[in-house]
C-alpha positions in Angstrom: -17.7 2.4 -30.3 -14.1 1.7 -29.0 -13.9 -0.4 -26.0 -12.4 1.4 -23.1 -10.2 -0.5 -20.6 -11.5 -1.0 -17.2 -9.6 -1.6 -14.0 -10.7 -5.3 -14.2 -8.7 -5.6 -17.7 -5.5 -4.4 -16.0 -5.8 -5.7 -12.3 -3.9 -8.5 -10.7 -6.3 -11.3 -9.7 -3.9 -13.2 -7.5 -2.9 -10.7 -4.8 -0.2 -11.0 -2.3 -1.9 -9.8 0.9 -0.5 -9.2 4.3 -2.2 -9.8 7.8 -2.0 -7.1 10.5 0.3 -9.3 12.5 2.7 -10.0 9.7 6.0 -9.2 11.0 7.8 -6.3 9.1 10.9 -8.4 8.5 8.9 -10.7 6.3 7.3 -8.0 4.2 10.4 -6.8 2.1 11.0 -10.5 1.4 7.5 -11.0 0.0 7.5 -7.8 -1.9 10.9 -8.7 -3.4 10.1 -12.3 -4.2 6.8 -11.3 -5.9 8.2 -8.1 -7.7 5.5 -5.7 -6.0 5.9 -2.3 -4.6 2.8 -2.4 -2.3 0.4 -4.9 -0.8 -2.8 -4.8 1.0 -3.4 -5.4 4.5 -6.5 -7.6 4.9 -8.6 -8.4 8.0 -10.0 -12.0 9.0 -12.7 -11.7 6.2 -10.3 -10.6 3.5 -11.6 -7.2 3.5 -8.7 -4.5 2.7 -7.9 -2.4 5.8 -4.6 -0.8 4.8 -1.7 -0.9 2.5 2.0 -1.2 3.0 4.4 0.2 0.4 8.1 -0.2 -0.4 8.3 3.4 1.0 6.9 2.2 4.3 9.4 -0.7 4.4 12.3 1.7 3.6 11.2 4.0 6.5 11.4 0.9 8.8 14.6 -0.2 7.6 16.3 3.1 7.7 14.9 3.8 11.2 14.0 7.3 9.8 10.5 8.7 9.4 11.0 9.7 5.9 13.8 8.6 3.7 13.9 12.1 2.2 14.4 13.8 5.6 10.9 15.2 5.8 8.3 14.8 8.5 10.8 14.6 11.1 8.6 15.8 13.9 5.6 13.7 12.7 4.9 11.2 15.4 2.9 9.0 12.9 5.9 8.9 10.7 8.2 8.0 13.7 5.7 5.3 14.4 6.1 3.7 11.1 9.9 3.9 11.6 9.4 1.8 14.8 6.6 -0.6 13.6 6.9 -4.3 14.2 3.8 -5.5 12.2 2.2 -4.8 8.9 -0.7 -3.4 11.0 1.5 -0.7 12.6 3.3 0.0 9.3 0.3 0.4 6.9 -1.4 3.4 5.5 -5.0 3.5 6.3 -7.9 3.9 5.4 -7.5 2.0 2.1 -9.2 3.2 -1.1 -10.3 0.4 -3.6 -11.4 1.1 -7.2 -14.2 -0.8 -8.9 -13.4 -3.4 -11.4 -15.9 -1.9 -13.8 -14.4 1.7 -13.7 -12.6 2.9 -16.8 -8.8 3.6 -16.2 -9.3 7.3 -16.7 -12.1 7.3 -13.9 -9.8 5.3 -11.6 -6.9 7.8 -12.2 -9.3 10.8 -11.5 -10.4 9.0 -8.2 -6.9 8.4 -7.2 -5.6 12.0 -8.1 -8.9 13.4 -6.1 -7.9 11.4 -3.0 -4.2 12.3 -3.3 -3.4 8.5 -3.5 0.3 7.7 -4.6 1.3 4.3 -5.5 4.4 3.8 -3.2 4.0 6.5 -0.4 
């Protein structure tokens, strides 16, 4: 039988994380220095509570709710544009995949929840 690759086979084990109080001005530098497009925001116990993506940082940097000109009347989007911390900038709730899931299963779960990698 062929071995099917799992999430555990491809996941990063040393994850760069943010705290809810991480200042937004530090996030872009962390992402750039570590060549990542998103980072989880974790609570005091290390449990993920949200995710900050490069798109979120771009919204903040441009001062626009959506760099593509959408969601202009969405207060949540404007809140991200005005955010000062990772907790205010993050998307939540967070979805996590199990390390023992196959890659196709993880992809189906992400698609079913409309999760995008950098949104």
